[in-house]
C-alpha positions in Angstrom: -3.0 11.9 -34.9 -4.4 9.7 -37.6 -7.6 7.7 -37.4 -6.0 4.4 -38.3 -5.2 1.9 -35.6 -2.2 -0.3 -35.2 -2.3 -3.9 -34.3 -3.3 -4.3 -30.7 -4.8 -0.8 -30.5 -8.6 -0.7 -30.2 -10.9 2.2 -30.2 -12.1 1.2 -26.8 -8.6 1.5 -25.3 -8.1 4.9 -27.0 -11.5 6.1 -25.7 -10.8 4.9 -22.2 -7.4 6.7 -22.3 -9.1 10.0 -23.4 -11.8 9.7 -20.8 -9.2 9.0 -18.1 -7.1 12.0 -19.3 -10.2 14.2 -19.1 -11.0 13.1 -15.6 -7.4 13.7 -14.5 -7.4 17.2 -16.0 -10.8 18.1 -14.4 -9.6 16.9 -11.0 -6.3 18.8 -11.5 -8.1 22.0 -12.4 -10.3 21.7 -9.3 -7.6 20.6 -6.9 -6.0 23.9 -6.0 -9.3 25.4 -4.9 -10.3 22.3 -2.9 -7.0 21.6 -1.1 -7.5 24.4 1.4 -11.1 23.6 2.1 -12.3 22.8 5.6 -13.7 24.3 8.7 -11.4 26.8 10.4 -10.4 26.0 13.9 -11.2 22.3 13.4 -7.8 21.0 12.2 -6.2 17.6 12.4 -5.3 18.0 16.1 -8.9 18.5 17.2 -10.9 16.8 14.5 -10.4 12.9 14.5 -11.5 12.6 10.9 -9.0 15.2 9.7 -6.4 13.7 12.0 -7.0 10.3 10.3 -6.8 11.9 6.9 -3.5 13.7 7.9 -2.0 10.4 8.9 -2.9 8.8 5.6 -1.6 11.8 3.7 1.7 11.7 5.6 2.1 8.1 4.4 1.3 9.3 0.9 3.9 12.0 1.3 6.5 9.5 2.2 5.7 7.5 -0.9 5.8 10.5 -3.1 9.1 11.7 -1.6 10.6 8.2 -2.2 9.5 8.2 -5.9 10.8 11.8 -6.3 14.2 10.7 -4.9 14.3 7.6 -7.1 13.5 9.6 -10.3 16.1 12.3 -9.2 18.8 9.7 -8.7 18.0 7.7 -11.8 18.0 10.6 -14.2 20.1 8.7 -16.8 18.0 5.6 -16.7 15.1 7.0 -18.7 15.0 9.0 -21.9 15.5 12.7 -20.9 12.0 13.9 -21.7 10.3 11.0 -19.9 12.6 11.3 -16.9 12.1 15.0 -16.6 8.3 14.6 -16.9 8.0 11.9 -14.3 10.3 13.8 -11.9 8.3 17.0 -12.4 5.0 15.3 -11.8 6.4 13.7 -8.6 7.4 17.1 -7.5 3.8 18.3 -8.1 2.5 15.3 -6.1 4.8 16.2 -3.2 3.6 19.8 -3.3 -0.1 18.9 -3.5 0.0 16.3 -0.7 1.9 18.8 1.5 -0.8 21.5 0.7 -3.6 19.0 1.5 -2.0 18.1 4.8 -1.7 21.7 5.8 -5.2 22.5 4.4 -6.8 20.1 6.9 -4.6 21.5 9.7 -2.1 18.7 9.9 1.7 18.7 10.2 3.8 17.2 7.5 5.8 14.3 8.8 6.5 12.2 5.7 10.0 11.3 4.8 11.5 9.5 1.8 12.1 5.8 2.4 15.7 4.7 2.4 16.0 2.2 -0.5 18.8 -0.4 -0.9 20.6 0.5 -4.2 22.1 -3.0 -4.4 19.2 -4.3 -6.6 19.6 -1.4 -9.1 22.7 -2.3 -11.1 21.4 -1.3 -14.5 18.5 0.2 -16.4 16.4 -3.0 -16.1 16.8 -2.9 -12.3 15.9 0.7 -12.2 12.8 0.2 -14.3 11.8 -2.8 -12.1 12.1 -0.7 -9.0 10.2 2.2 -10.5 7.4 -0.1 -11.7 7.1 -1.7 -8.3 7.0 1.7 -6.5 4.5 3.1 -9.0 2.3 0.0 -8.6 2.5 0.1 -4.8 1.6 3.8 -4.9 -1.4 3.3 -7.2 -2.7 0.4 -5.0 -2.2 2.5 -1.9 -4.4 5.2 -3.2 -7.0 2.9 -4.4 -7.0 1.1 -1.1 -7.2 4.3 1.0 -10.0 6.0 -1.0 -12.7 4.7 1.3 -10.8 5.5 4.5 -10.5 9.2 3.7 -13.1 11.4 5.5 -12.8 14.9 3.9 -13.5 16.0 0.4 -10.1 17.5 -0.6 -8.0 14.4 0.5 -10.5 12.1 -1.3 -10.2 14.1 -4.5 -6.4 14.2 -4.2 -6.3 10.5 -3.6 -8.3 9.8 -6.9 -6.0 12.2 -8.8 -2.9 10.5 -7.4 -4.2 7.0 -8.2 -4.9 8.0 -11.8 -1.5 9.7 -12.0 0.4 6.6 -10.9 -1.5 4.4 -13.2 -0.6 6.8 -16.0 3.1 6.7 -15.0 3.0 2.9 -15.2 1.7 3.2 -18.8 4.5 5.6 -19.6 7.3 3.4 -18.5 9.2 1.4 -21.2 8.0 -2.3 -21.2 10.2 -5.1 -20.1 13.0 -3.0 -18.8 14.1 -2.0 -22.2 
């Protein structure tokens, strides 16, 4: 990567991107060890805080399953490497949310939302749908951060918010 900058690219933006990437990587590295944390015998059924977290995480699971389904069905709408990467990351998100729910003693109840395919007639419609779902997911995680009670779900929430923000930055602009 060269040191020159193109029009519209500032050093501050590049520095922010690098810092955000480092934070995401640090959280991702710590996540597997933290997902299973929690007191034994005090799961979501008997601990109201964990029960509340499990409910939020099940809503998150539904969002992630919906996005995974959309990326799976829309394989031809994105360039192959980008489509594969986004689908693979959504698969990781589904796995991590599932592990977090189980790690606090909850039951997985999330299901993919049934979306009306009528609005997705072409690539532009697909990109608009994906951008809307990614934006809603990011806003969901940012909004729920203060409502989570236990450490592992809070960490996962931050990681998912950053991941969906990154996905938005990876999508082609303007539907093209």
